[in-house]
A tleap script that builds the chain and sets N, CA, C and O, in Angstrom:
source leaprc.protein.ff14SB
mol = sequence {
  NMET ASN SER LYS GLY ARG SER PHE GLN SER
  ALA ARG ASP VAL MET VAL LYS LYS VAL VAL
  PHE VAL ASP GLY MET ALA THR ALA LYS GLU
  ALA VAL GLU LEU MET ARG ARG GLU LYS VAL
  GLU ALA LEU ILE VAL LYS LYS ARG ASP ALA
  GLN ASP ALA TYR GLY ILE VAL VAL VAL GLN
  ASP LEU ILE LYS GLY VAL ILE ILE PRO ASP
  ARG THR SER GLU GLU VAL ASN VAL PHE GLU
  ILE MET ASN LYS PRO ALA ILE SER VAL PRO
  ALA ASP MET ASP VAL ARG TYR VAL ALA SER
  LEU LEU ILE ARG ALA GLY LEU ARG MET ALA
  PRO VAL GLU GLU LYS GLY GLU TYR VAL GLY
  MET ILE SER LEU THR THR LEU ILE LEU ASP
  ASN MET LEU CPHE
}
set mol.1.N position { 37.278 23.655 -63.465 }
set mol.1.CA position { 36.700 23.150 -64.700 }
set mol.1.C position { 36.309 21.686 -64.537 }
set mol.1.O position { 36.982 20.919 -63.847 }
set mol.2.N position { 35.215 21.316 -65.182 }
set mol.2.CA position { 34.848 19.905 -65.163 }
set mol.2.C position { 35.482 19.207 -66.363 }
set mol.2.O position { 36.263 19.817 -67.095 }
set mol.3.N position { 35.157 17.955 -66.564 }
set mol.3.CA position { 35.796 17.186 -67.628 }
set mol.3.C position { 35.490 17.737 -69.023 }
set mol.3.O position { 36.253 17.492 -69.958 }
set mol.4.N position { 34.424 18.450 -69.175 }
set mol.4.CA position { 34.062 19.020 -70.473 }
set mol.4.C position { 34.575 20.453 -70.617 }
set mol.4.O position { 34.323 21.095 -71.637 }
set mol.5.N position { 35.294 20.967 -69.608 }
set mol.5.CA position { 35.858 22.303 -69.705 }
set mol.5.C position { 34.946 23.414 -69.220 }
set mol.5.O position { 35.287 24.590 -69.348 }
set mol.6.N position { 33.788 23.062 -68.664 }
set mol.6.CA position { 32.859 24.081 -68.172 }
set mol.6.C position { 33.252 24.468 -66.754 }
set mol.6.O position { 33.468 23.606 -65.902 }
set mol.7.N position { 33.343 25.772 -66.508 }
set mol.7.CA position { 33.632 26.241 -65.150 }
set mol.7.C position { 32.433 25.982 -64.254 }
set mol.7.O position { 31.288 26.043 -64.701 }
set mol.8.N position { 32.699 25.692 -62.988 }
set mol.8.CA position { 31.619 25.517 -62.021 }
set mol.8.C position { 30.868 26.828 -61.868 }
set mol.8.O position { 31.480 27.887 -61.726 }
set mol.9.N position { 29.570 26.759 -61.895 }
set mol.9.CA position { 28.736 27.922 -61.617 }
set mol.9.C position { 27.695 27.519 -60.599 }
set mol.9.O position { 27.077 26.460 -60.702 }
set mol.10.N position { 27.511 28.375 -59.619 }
set mol.10.CA position { 26.503 28.128 -58.597 }
set mol.10.C position { 25.265 28.974 -58.908 }
set mol.10.O position { 25.293 29.859 -59.763 }
set mol.11.N position { 24.190 28.675 -58.195 }
set mol.11.CA position { 22.975 29.480 -58.312 }
set mol.11.C position { 23.303 30.949 -58.031 }
set mol.11.O position { 22.781 31.846 -58.693 }
set mol.12.N position { 24.163 31.182 -57.053 }
set mol.12.CA position { 24.561 32.549 -56.688 }
set mol.12.C position { 25.162 33.302 -57.880 }
set mol.12.O position { 24.978 34.511 -58.019 }
set mol.13.N position { 25.886 32.565 -58.743 }
set mol.13.CA position { 26.567 33.185 -59.884 }
set mol.13.C position { 25.609 33.716 -60.948 }
set mol.13.O position { 25.939 34.673 -61.649 }
set mol.14.N position { 24.452 33.124 -61.077 }
set mol.14.CA position { 23.544 33.516 -62.165 }
set mol.14.C position { 22.194 34.037 -61.676 }
set mol.14.O position { 21.331 34.367 -62.489 }
set mol.15.N position { 22.002 34.114 -60.370 }
set mol.15.CA position { 20.711 34.580 -59.845 }
set mol.15.C position { 20.556 36.089 -60.046 }
set mol.15.O position { 21.527 36.819 -60.249 }
set mol.16.N position { 19.306 36.520 -59.981 }
set mol.16.CA position { 18.981 37.943 -59.936 }
set mol.16.C position { 18.938 38.297 -58.463 }
set mol.16.O position { 18.238 37.646 -57.687 }
set mol.17.N position { 19.676 39.322 -58.070 }
set mol.17.CA position { 19.809 39.645 -56.644 }
set mol.17.C position { 18.649 40.497 -56.128 }
set mol.17.O position { 18.846 41.390 -55.304 }
set mol.18.N position { 17.469 40.222 -56.607 }
set mol.18.CA position { 16.297 40.997 -56.190 }
set mol.18.C position { 15.199 40.030 -55.778 }
set mol.18.O position { 14.783 39.174 -56.559 }
set mol.19.N position { 14.737 40.173 -54.546 }
set mol.19.CA position { 13.644 39.358 -54.032 }
set mol.19.C position { 12.575 40.334 -53.557 }
set mol.19.O position { 12.837 41.199 -52.721 }
set mol.20.N position { 11.371 40.188 -54.095 }
set mol.20.CA position { 10.276 41.092 -53.744 }
set mol.20.C position { 9.195 40.290 -53.022 }
set mol.20.O position { 8.748 39.246 -53.497 }
set mol.21.N position { 8.789 40.805 -51.867 }
set mol.21.CA position { 7.800 40.127 -51.031 }
set mol.21.C position { 6.432 40.786 -51.165 }
set mol.21.O position { 6.327 41.982 -51.435 }
set mol.22.N position { 5.385 39.981 -50.972 }
set mol.22.CA position { 4.012 40.466 -51.002 }
set mol.22.C position { 3.239 39.771 -49.884 }
set mol.22.O position { 3.565 38.649 -49.497 }
set mol.23.N position { 2.238 40.432 -49.384 }
set mol.23.CA position { 1.362 39.849 -48.379 }
set mol.23.C position { 0.351 38.941 -49.071 }
set mol.23.O position { -0.144 39.272 -50.149 }
set mol.24.N position { 0.046 37.814 -48.468 }
set mol.24.CA position { -0.913 36.882 -49.042 }
set mol.24.C position { -2.316 37.447 -49.188 }
set mol.24.O position { -3.096 36.964 -50.008 }
set mol.25.N position { -2.646 38.466 -48.401 }
set mol.25.CA position { -3.973 39.090 -48.481 }
set mol.25.C position { -4.064 40.119 -49.607 }
set mol.25.O position { -5.156 40.603 -49.903 }
set mol.26.N position { -2.958 40.457 -50.229 }
set mol.26.CA position { -2.981 41.398 -51.352 }
set mol.26.C position { -3.834 40.812 -52.467 }
set mol.26.O position { -3.943 39.593 -52.604 }
set mol.27.N position { -4.430 41.680 -53.252 }
set mol.27.CA position { -5.198 41.203 -54.399 }
set mol.27.C position { -4.249 40.887 -55.542 }
set mol.27.O position { -3.105 41.341 -55.561 }
set mol.28.N position { -4.737 40.107 -56.493 }
set mol.28.CA position { -3.949 39.800 -57.677 }
set mol.28.C position { -3.588 41.088 -58.406 }
set mol.28.O position { -2.493 41.208 -58.956 }
set mol.29.N position { -4.496 42.042 -58.412 }
set mol.29.CA position { -4.232 43.346 -59.053 }
set mol.29.C position { -3.061 44.044 -58.374 }
set mol.29.O position { -2.180 44.571 -59.053 }
set mol.30.N position { -3.039 44.056 -57.042 }
set mol.30.CA position { -1.938 44.677 -56.307 }
set mol.30.C position { -0.629 43.943 -56.567 }
set mol.30.O position { 0.427 44.567 -56.672 }
set mol.31.N position { -0.698 42.628 -56.671 }
set mol.31.CA position { 0.498 41.826 -56.944 }
set mol.31.C position { 1.080 42.177 -58.315 }
set mol.31.O position { 2.292 42.337 -58.460 }
set mol.32.N position { 0.214 42.294 -59.307 }
set mol.32.CA position { 0.674 42.625 -60.660 }
set mol.32.C position { 1.262 44.037 -60.683 }
set mol.32.O position { 2.286 44.275 -61.324 }
set mol.33.N position { 0.623 44.957 -59.994 }
set mol.33.CA position { 1.162 46.327 -59.934 }
set mol.33.C position { 2.553 46.331 -59.305 }
set mol.33.O position { 3.438 47.058 -59.756 }
set mol.34.N position { 2.748 45.512 -58.256 }
set mol.34.CA position { 4.048 45.404 -57.603 }
set mol.34.C position { 5.075 44.774 -58.551 }
set mol.34.O position { 6.219 45.224 -58.621 }
set mol.35.N position { 4.665 43.734 -59.276 }
set mol.35.CA position { 5.561 43.088 -60.240 }
set mol.35.C position { 5.996 44.079 -61.322 }
set mol.35.O position { 7.168 44.122 -61.699 }
set mol.36.N position { 5.061 44.859 -61.808 }
set mol.36.CA position { 5.386 45.871 -62.835 }
set mol.36.C position { 6.363 46.901 -62.286 }
set mol.36.O position { 7.375 47.213 -62.914 }
set mol.37.N position { 6.048 47.418 -61.117 }
set mol.37.CA position { 6.867 48.468 -60.501 }
set mol.37.C position { 8.291 47.983 -60.236 }
set mol.37.O position { 9.256 48.711 -60.472 }
set mol.38.N position { 8.414 46.750 -59.746 }
set mol.38.CA position { 9.719 46.198 -59.384 }
set mol.38.C position { 10.391 45.454 -60.537 }
set mol.38.O position { 11.536 45.018 -60.415 }
set mol.39.N position { 9.670 45.308 -61.666 }
set mol.39.CA position { 10.186 44.603 -62.842 }
set mol.39.C position { 10.641 43.175 -62.516 }
set mol.39.O position { 11.764 42.775 -62.825 }
set mol.40.N position { 9.738 42.422 -61.881 }
set mol.40.CA position { 9.997 41.025 -61.544 }
set mol.40.C position { 8.861 40.156 -62.069 }
set mol.40.O position { 7.761 40.644 -62.325 }
set mol.41.N position { 9.136 38.876 -62.224 }
set mol.41.CA position { 8.137 37.930 -62.718 }
set mol.41.C position { 7.596 37.028 -61.624 }
set mol.41.O position { 6.748 36.175 -61.884 }
set mol.42.N position { 8.082 37.210 -60.394 }
set mol.42.CA position { 7.620 36.393 -59.274 }
set mol.42.C position { 7.703 37.202 -57.996 }
set mol.42.O position { 8.554 38.079 -57.848 }
set mol.43.N position { 6.803 36.891 -57.074 }
set mol.43.CA position { 6.798 37.518 -55.749 }
set mol.43.C position { 6.834 36.416 -54.705 }
set mol.43.O position { 6.205 35.370 -54.868 }
set mol.44.N position { 7.569 36.656 -53.642 }
set mol.44.CA position { 7.585 35.732 -52.518 }
set mol.44.C position { 6.486 36.179 -51.559 }
set mol.44.O position { 6.421 37.347 -51.177 }
set mol.45.N position { 5.633 35.248 -51.177 }
set mol.45.CA position { 4.525 35.556 -50.275 }
set mol.45.C position { 5.030 35.415 -48.843 }
set mol.45.O position { 5.546 34.370 -48.445 }
set mol.46.N position { 4.867 36.490 -48.084 }
set mol.46.CA position { 5.365 36.550 -46.712 }
set mol.46.C position { 4.738 35.471 -45.837 }
set mol.46.O position { 3.607 35.041 -46.063 }
set mol.47.N position { 5.500 35.047 -44.834 }
set mol.47.CA position { 4.991 34.111 -43.834 }
set mol.47.C position { 3.997 34.836 -42.936 }
set mol.47.O position { 4.128 36.035 -42.689 }
set mol.48.N position { 3.002 34.096 -42.451 }
set mol.48.CA position { 2.052 34.672 -41.496 }
set mol.48.C position { 2.605 34.638 -40.089 }
set mol.48.O position { 2.256 35.475 -39.256 }
set mol.49.N position { 3.475 33.664 -39.819 }
set mol.49.CA position { 4.109 33.551 -38.507 }
set mol.49.C position { 5.400 32.763 -38.681 }
set mol.49.O position { 5.693 32.284 -39.776 }
set mol.50.N position { 6.168 32.626 -37.613 }
set mol.50.CA position { 7.487 31.987 -37.688 }
set mol.50.C position { 7.425 30.538 -38.165 }
set mol.50.O position { 8.367 30.065 -38.802 }
set mol.51.N position { 6.333 29.820 -37.870 }
set mol.51.CA position { 6.216 28.415 -38.267 }
set mol.51.C position { 5.675 28.244 -39.692 }
set mol.51.O position { 5.671 27.135 -40.225 }
set mol.52.N position { 5.231 29.311 -40.289 }
set mol.52.CA position { 4.659 29.258 -41.625 }
set mol.52.C position { 5.770 29.088 -42.662 }
set mol.52.O position { 6.948 29.267 -42.354 }
set mol.53.N position { 5.393 28.749 -43.871 }
set mol.53.CA position { 6.336 28.643 -44.986 }
set mol.53.C position { 6.105 29.809 -45.941 }
set mol.53.O position { 5.005 30.357 -46.008 }
set mol.54.N position { 7.135 30.178 -46.667 }
set mol.54.CA position { 6.968 31.184 -47.716 }
set mol.54.C position { 6.208 30.565 -48.872 }
set mol.54.O position { 6.288 29.361 -49.117 }
set mol.55.N position { 5.473 31.401 -49.574 }
set mol.55.CA position { 4.814 30.998 -50.801 }
set mol.55.C position { 5.458 31.743 -51.956 }
set mol.55.O position { 6.334 32.584 -51.754 }
set mol.56.N position { 5.024 31.433 -53.157 }
set mol.56.CA position { 5.509 32.138 -54.340 }
set mol.56.C position { 4.345 32.289 -55.308 }
set mol.56.O position { 3.523 31.385 -55.456 }
set mol.57.N position { 4.287 33.436 -55.959 }
set mol.57.CA position { 3.286 33.654 -57.002 }
set mol.57.C position { 4.021 34.138 -58.239 }
set mol.57.O position { 4.810 35.082 -58.187 }
set mol.58.N position { 3.743 33.469 -59.358 }
set mol.58.CA position { 4.393 33.786 -60.630 }
set mol.58.C position { 3.315 34.127 -61.654 }
set mol.58.O position { 2.124 33.934 -61.410 }
set mol.59.N position { 3.751 34.633 -62.797 }
set mol.59.CA position { 2.826 35.048 -63.846 }
set mol.59.C position { 1.847 33.926 -64.205 }
set mol.59.O position { 0.658 34.182 -64.396 }
set mol.60.N position { 2.337 32.691 -64.298 }
set mol.60.CA position { 1.466 31.573 -64.666 }
set mol.60.C position { 0.341 31.381 -63.650 }
set mol.60.O position { -0.761 30.976 -64.021 }
set mol.61.N position { 0.606 31.669 -62.362 }
set mol.61.CA position { -0.433 31.552 -61.335 }
set mol.61.C position { -1.535 32.575 -61.565 }
set mol.61.O position { -2.712 32.298 -61.334 }
set mol.62.N position { -1.145 33.754 -62.022 }
set mol.62.CA position { -2.123 34.802 -62.308 }
set mol.62.C position { -2.987 34.402 -63.497 }
set mol.62.O position { -4.190 34.664 -63.512 }
set mol.63.N position { -2.382 33.777 -64.478 }
set mol.63.CA position { -3.138 33.310 -65.642 }
set mol.63.C position { -4.111 32.210 -65.223 }
set mol.63.O position { -5.289 32.252 -65.578 }
set mol.64.N position { -3.612 31.213 -64.456 }
set mol.64.CA position { -4.458 30.091 -64.029 }
set mol.64.C position { -5.524 30.502 -63.024 }
set mol.64.O position { -6.618 29.938 -63.018 }
set mol.65.N position { -5.218 31.485 -62.169 }
set mol.65.CA position { -6.143 31.842 -61.098 }
set mol.65.C position { -7.059 33.005 -61.377 }
set mol.65.O position { -8.050 33.197 -60.673 }
set mol.66.N position { -6.744 33.789 -62.399 }
set mol.66.CA position { -7.558 34.978 -62.687 }
set mol.66.C position { -8.111 34.937 -64.112 }
set mol.66.O position { -9.326 34.981 -64.307 }
set mol.67.N position { -7.228 34.855 -65.105 }
set mol.67.CA position { -7.665 34.962 -66.496 }
set mol.67.C position { -8.480 33.747 -66.943 }
set mol.67.O position { -9.586 33.904 -67.461 }
set mol.68.N position { -7.951 32.548 -66.749 }
set mol.68.CA position { -8.641 31.348 -67.240 }
set mol.68.C position { -10.003 31.152 -66.570 }
set mol.68.O position { -10.976 30.860 -67.266 }
set mol.69.N position { -10.111 31.303 -65.219 }
set mol.69.CA position { -11.441 31.154 -64.612 }
set mol.69.C position { -12.328 32.398 -64.785 }
set mol.69.O position { -13.436 32.448 -64.252 }
set mol.70.N position { -11.839 33.396 -65.527 }
set mol.70.CA position { -12.607 34.617 -65.819 }
set mol.70.C position { -13.034 35.355 -64.552 }
set mol.70.O position { -14.197 35.726 -64.393 }
set mol.71.N position { -12.070 35.560 -63.654 }
set mol.71.CA position { -12.312 36.340 -62.446 }
set mol.71.C position { -11.613 37.680 -62.617 }
set mol.71.O position { -10.748 37.821 -63.481 }
set mol.72.N position { -11.975 38.652 -61.815 }
set mol.72.CA position { -11.286 39.943 -61.897 }
set mol.72.C position { -10.116 39.938 -60.926 }
set mol.72.O position { -10.141 39.252 -59.904 }
set mol.73.N position { -9.095 40.709 -61.258 }
set mol.73.CA position { -7.891 40.739 -60.434 }
set mol.73.C position { -8.153 41.376 -59.067 }
set mol.73.O position { -7.361 41.203 -58.140 }
set mol.74.N position { -9.251 42.103 -58.941 }
set mol.74.CA position { -9.605 42.709 -57.651 }
set mol.74.C position { -10.264 41.719 -56.697 }
set mol.74.O position { -10.256 41.932 -55.485 }
set mol.75.N position { -10.834 40.638 -57.233 }
set mol.75.CA position { -11.570 39.695 -56.381 }
set mol.75.C position { -10.751 38.478 -55.965 }
set mol.75.O position { -11.222 37.655 -55.181 }
set mol.76.N position { -9.523 38.356 -56.484 }
set mol.76.CA position { -8.670 37.212 -56.175 }
set mol.76.C position { -7.531 37.671 -55.265 }
set mol.76.O position { -6.850 38.656 -55.550 }
set mol.77.N position { -7.339 36.945 -54.171 }
set mol.77.CA position { -6.222 37.258 -53.275 }
set mol.77.C position { -5.034 36.363 -53.617 }
set mol.77.O position { -5.201 35.247 -54.107 }
set mol.78.N position { -3.848 36.866 -53.354 }
set mol.78.CA position { -2.616 36.134 -53.652 }
set mol.78.C position { -2.622 34.754 -53.002 }
set mol.78.O position { -2.211 33.779 -53.630 }
set mol.79.N position { -3.081 34.656 -51.750 }
set mol.79.CA position { -3.048 33.358 -51.063 }
set mol.79.C position { -3.859 32.288 -51.785 }
set mol.79.O position { -3.593 31.098 -51.613 }
set mol.80.N position { -4.846 32.690 -52.591 }
set mol.80.CA position { -5.686 31.734 -53.315 }
set mol.80.C position { -4.965 31.110 -54.510 }
set mol.80.O position { -5.306 30.004 -54.930 }
set mol.81.N position { -3.984 31.803 -55.053 }
set mol.81.CA position { -3.363 31.346 -56.306 }
set mol.81.C position { -1.877 31.024 -56.170 }
set mol.81.O position { -1.266 30.518 -57.112 }
set mol.82.N position { -1.291 31.310 -55.010 }
set mol.82.CA position { 0.148 31.079 -54.818 }
set mol.82.C position { 0.458 29.591 -54.719 }
set mol.82.O position { -0.432 28.762 -54.528 }
set mol.83.N position { 1.731 29.278 -54.853 }
set mol.83.CA position { 2.226 27.925 -54.578 }
set mol.83.C position { 2.950 27.987 -53.243 }
set mol.83.O position { 3.759 28.883 -53.000 }
set mol.84.N position { 2.648 27.025 -52.384 }
set mol.84.CA position { 3.222 27.023 -51.053 }
set mol.84.C position { 3.426 25.593 -50.607 }
set mol.84.O position { 2.517 24.776 -50.753 }
set mol.85.N position { 4.575 25.264 -50.073 }
set mol.85.CA position { 5.718 26.137 -49.807 }
set mol.85.C position { 6.496 26.432 -51.083 }
set mol.85.O position { 6.478 25.652 -52.036 }
set mol.86.N position { 7.184 27.580 -51.082 }
set mol.86.CA position { 8.064 27.909 -52.200 }
set mol.86.C position { 9.241 26.941 -52.157 }
set mol.86.O position { 9.829 26.718 -51.098 }
set mol.87.N position { 9.578 26.372 -53.295 }
set mol.87.CA position { 10.735 25.489 -53.381 }
set mol.87.C position { 11.942 26.366 -53.670 }
set mol.87.O position { 11.996 27.048 -54.694 }
set mol.88.N position { 12.908 26.343 -52.762 }
set mol.88.CA position { 14.095 27.175 -52.935 }
set mol.88.C position { 15.296 26.309 -53.269 }
set mol.88.O position { 15.279 25.093 -53.079 }
set mol.89.N position { 16.340 26.959 -53.769 }
set mol.89.CA position { 17.579 26.258 -54.077 }
set mol.89.C position { 18.711 26.886 -53.276 }
set mol.89.O position { 18.719 28.098 -53.062 }
set mol.90.N position { 19.672 26.071 -52.830 }
set mol.90.CA position { 20.814 26.616 -52.096 }
set mol.90.C position { 21.688 27.472 -53.009 }
set mol.90.O position { 21.879 27.139 -54.179 }
set mol.91.N position { 22.213 28.560 -52.485 }
set mol.91.CA position { 23.042 29.484 -53.267 }
set mol.91.C position { 24.259 28.806 -53.874 }
set mol.91.O position { 24.721 29.206 -54.942 }
set mol.92.N position { 24.788 27.774 -53.200 }
set mol.92.CA position { 26.001 27.129 -53.708 }
set mol.92.C position { 25.714 25.905 -54.586 }
set mol.92.O position { 26.642 25.181 -54.946 }
set mol.93.N position { 24.444 25.661 -54.937 }
set mol.93.CA position { 24.108 24.520 -55.794 }
set mol.93.C position { 24.581 24.771 -57.223 }
set mol.93.O position { 24.411 25.868 -57.756 }
set mol.94.N position { 25.171 23.754 -57.837 }
set mol.94.CA position { 25.611 23.812 -59.227 }
set mol.94.C position { 24.400 24.108 -60.122 }
set mol.94.O position { 23.328 23.534 -59.928 }
set mol.95.N position { 24.574 24.997 -61.093 }
set mol.95.CA position { 23.451 25.373 -61.955 }
set mol.95.C position { 22.871 24.186 -62.718 }
set mol.95.O position { 21.694 24.207 -63.077 }
set mol.96.N position { 23.673 23.149 -62.973 }
set mol.96.CA position { 23.129 21.961 -63.642 }
set mol.96.C position { 22.051 21.315 -62.780 }
set mol.96.O position { 21.024 20.868 -63.290 }
set mol.97.N position { 22.292 21.267 -61.466 }
set mol.97.CA position { 21.313 20.667 -60.568 }
set mol.97.C position { 20.121 21.591 -60.335 }
set mol.97.O position { 18.996 21.134 -60.132 }
set mol.98.N position { 20.386 22.898 -60.368 }
set mol.98.CA position { 19.280 23.857 -60.269 }
set mol.98.C position { 18.338 23.641 -61.454 }
set mol.98.O position { 17.122 23.546 -61.282 }
set mol.99.N position { 18.908 23.567 -62.651 }
set mol.99.CA position { 18.098 23.365 -63.859 }
set mol.99.C position { 17.312 22.059 -63.767 }
set mol.99.O position { 16.124 22.019 -64.089 }
set mol.100.N position { 17.975 20.996 -63.328 }
set mol.100.CA position { 17.323 19.697 -63.199 }
set mol.100.C position { 16.178 19.757 -62.192 }
set mol.100.O position { 15.095 19.229 -62.448 }
set mol.101.N position { 16.412 20.396 -61.050 }
set mol.101.CA position { 15.378 20.521 -60.023 }
set mol.101.C position { 14.175 21.299 -60.534 }
set mol.101.O position { 13.035 20.876 -60.344 }
set mol.102.N position { 14.420 22.432 -61.180 }
set mol.102.CA position { 13.314 23.240 -61.694 }
set mol.102.C position { 12.502 22.459 -62.725 }
set mol.102.O position { 11.271 22.463 -62.683 }
set mol.103.N position { 13.184 21.796 -63.639 }
set mol.103.CA position { 12.479 21.022 -64.668 }
set mol.103.C position { 11.668 19.892 -64.040 }
set mol.103.O position { 10.496 19.717 -64.374 }
set mol.104.N position { 12.273 19.126 -63.140 }
set mol.104.CA position { 11.569 18.005 -62.498 }
set mol.104.C position { 10.368 18.461 -61.695 }
set mol.104.O position { 9.346 17.776 -61.653 }
set mol.105.N position { 10.490 19.634 -61.046 }
set mol.105.CA position { 9.391 20.137 -60.223 }
set mol.105.C position { 8.361 20.902 -61.052 }
set mol.105.O position { 7.341 21.337 -60.518 }
set mol.106.N position { 8.615 21.068 -62.338 }
set mol.106.CA position { 7.684 21.791 -63.196 }
set mol.106.C position { 7.662 23.286 -62.908 }
set mol.106.O position { 6.637 23.946 -63.076 }
set mol.107.N position { 8.803 23.815 -62.472 }
set mol.107.CA position { 8.898 25.234 -62.117 }
set mol.107.C position { 9.717 25.991 -63.149 }
set mol.107.O position { 10.563 25.419 -63.836 }
set mol.108.N position { 9.452 27.284 -63.244 }
set mol.108.CA position { 10.264 28.130 -64.112 }
set mol.108.C position { 11.226 28.977 -63.307 }
set mol.108.O position { 12.220 29.467 -63.844 }
set mol.109.N position { 10.941 29.161 -62.003 }
set mol.109.CA position { 11.829 29.954 -61.159 }
set mol.109.C position { 11.694 29.569 -59.708 }
set mol.109.O position { 10.717 28.942 -59.298 }
set mol.110.N position { 12.709 29.964 -58.925 }
set mol.110.CA position { 12.716 29.647 -57.501 }
set mol.110.C position { 13.590 30.656 -56.769 }
set mol.110.O position { 14.518 31.221 -57.349 }
set mol.111.N position { 13.290 30.881 -55.494 }
set mol.111.CA position { 14.179 31.726 -54.693 }
set mol.111.C position { 15.482 30.982 -54.390 }
set mol.111.O position { 15.511 29.754 -54.307 }
set mol.112.N position { 16.546 31.748 -54.228 }
set mol.112.CA position { 17.857 31.208 -53.871 }
set mol.112.C position { 18.070 31.504 -52.397 }
set mol.112.O position { 17.912 32.641 -51.954 }
set mol.113.N position { 18.435 30.464 -51.631 }
set mol.113.CA position { 18.534 30.581 -50.180 }
set mol.113.C position { 19.973 30.429 -49.708 }
set mol.113.O position { 20.717 29.570 -50.181 }
set mol.114.N position { 20.340 31.283 -48.767 }
set mol.114.CA position { 21.655 31.205 -48.144 }
set mol.114.C position { 21.512 31.577 -46.674 }
set mol.114.O position { 21.011 32.652 -46.342 }
set mol.115.N position { 21.956 30.683 -45.799 }
set mol.115.CA position { 21.883 30.895 -44.348 }
set mol.115.C position { 20.459 31.245 -43.890 }
set mol.115.O position { 20.266 32.126 -43.053 }
set mol.116.N position { 19.474 30.547 -44.448 }
set mol.116.CA position { 18.083 30.731 -44.046 }
set mol.116.C position { 17.393 31.959 -44.610 }
set mol.116.O position { 16.241 32.228 -44.269 }
set mol.117.N position { 18.075 32.711 -45.470 }
set mol.117.CA position { 17.491 33.923 -46.063 }
set mol.117.C position { 17.425 33.776 -47.577 }
set mol.117.O position { 18.275 33.126 -48.186 }
set mol.118.N position { 16.413 34.384 -48.174 }
set mol.118.CA position { 16.346 34.433 -49.630 }
set mol.118.C position { 17.243 35.577 -50.097 }
set mol.118.O position { 17.058 36.725 -49.692 }
set mol.119.N position { 18.217 35.256 -50.951 }
set mol.119.CA position { 19.197 36.243 -51.398 }
set mol.119.C position { 19.053 36.584 -52.877 }
set mol.119.O position { 19.737 37.476 -53.379 }
set mol.120.N position { 18.170 35.882 -53.573 }
set mol.120.CA position { 17.981 36.144 -54.988 }
set mol.120.C position { 16.926 35.231 -55.568 }
set mol.120.O position { 16.302 34.435 -54.867 }
set mol.121.N position { 16.744 35.367 -56.870 }
set mol.121.CA position { 15.804 34.524 -57.599 }
set mol.121.C position { 16.543 33.944 -58.796 }
set mol.121.O position { 17.390 34.602 -59.400 }
set mol.122.N position { 16.208 32.704 -59.128 }
set mol.122.CA position { 16.815 32.064 -60.290 }
set mol.122.C position { 15.695 31.483 -61.134 }
set mol.122.O position { 14.707 30.964 -60.615 }
set mol.123.N position { 15.868 31.579 -62.444 }
set mol.123.CA position { 14.845 31.053 -63.346 }
set mol.123.C position { 15.519 30.311 -64.491 }
set mol.123.O position { 16.721 30.447 -64.718 }
set mol.124.N position { 14.733 29.533 -65.198 }
set mol.124.CA position { 15.259 28.857 -66.371 }
set mol.124.C position { 15.775 29.893 -67.362 }
set mol.124.O position { 16.773 29.657 -68.044 }
set mol.125.N position { 15.105 31.037 -67.446 }
set mol.125.CA position { 15.542 32.106 -68.343 }
set mol.125.C position { 16.908 32.640 -67.934 }
set mol.125.O position { 17.794 32.777 -68.777 }
set mol.126.N position { 17.091 32.945 -66.643 }
set mol.126.CA position { 18.380 33.487 -66.211 }
set mol.126.C position { 19.501 32.459 -66.379 }
set mol.126.O position { 20.648 32.827 -66.631 }
set mol.127.N position { 19.170 31.176 -66.240 }
set mol.127.CA position { 20.185 30.132 -66.423 }
set mol.127.C position { 20.777 30.160 -67.830 }
set mol.127.O position { 21.939 29.804 -68.024 }
set mol.128.N position { 19.989 30.577 -68.798 }
set mol.128.CA position { 20.452 30.600 -70.183 }
set mol.128.C position { 20.792 32.020 -70.644 }
set mol.128.O position { 21.919 32.286 -71.061 }
set mol.129.N position { 19.833 32.913 -70.571 }
set mol.129.CA position { 20.020 34.237 -71.162 }
set mol.129.C position { 20.955 35.142 -70.388 }
set mol.129.O position { 21.635 35.977 -70.985 }
set mol.130.N position { 21.006 34.997 -69.055 }
set mol.130.CA position { 21.883 35.851 -68.249 }
set mol.130.C position { 23.183 35.156 -67.866 }
set mol.130.O position { 23.952 35.677 -67.059 }
set mol.131.N position { 23.428 33.995 -68.434 }
set mol.131.CA position { 24.596 33.197 -68.100 }
set mol.131.C position { 25.671 33.451 -69.152 }
set mol.131.O position { 25.583 32.947 -70.272 }
set mol.132.N position { 26.682 34.232 -68.791 }
set mol.132.CA position { 27.715 34.622 -69.751 }
set mol.132.C position { 28.584 33.448 -70.205 }
set mol.132.O position { 29.283 33.562 -71.211 }
set mol.133.N position { 28.553 32.324 -69.484 }
set mol.133.CA position { 29.347 31.169 -69.905 }
set mol.133.C position { 28.592 30.264 -70.865 }
set mol.133.O position { 29.166 29.309 -71.388 }
set mol.134.N position { 27.317 30.543 -71.109 }
set mol.134.CA position { 26.525 29.680 -71.995 }
set mol.134.C position { 26.906 29.938 -73.447 }
set mol.134.O position { 26.354 29.311 -74.351 }
savepdb mol mol.pdb
quit
């Protein structure tokens, strides 16, 4: 417990243990179909090679890259609208710092990393709505 009586919680404690990957060459339409099927709000964009970085595509990217510019989801590829590199958080990071990092970076969600692997996803929503200690 900290001085205010709150138990320590890490990103691992409140993350969603589901990480869904997509190829950067996929169309926005294919990405949305995958998001619907897997019931996720973000996809991790696969690396092209070992030296590459992961990307991330979230619902807001689809709005900014497809709907607002009035393009069709079939003509936009994920690599055109993704954010890269994906900003990840360590699994053992205190949720207070996770929240601070997401807010400062202007993000709503991020992958959770442990031993070089993505083990889950964390979002501002999960920090509050899925957090039983809140």
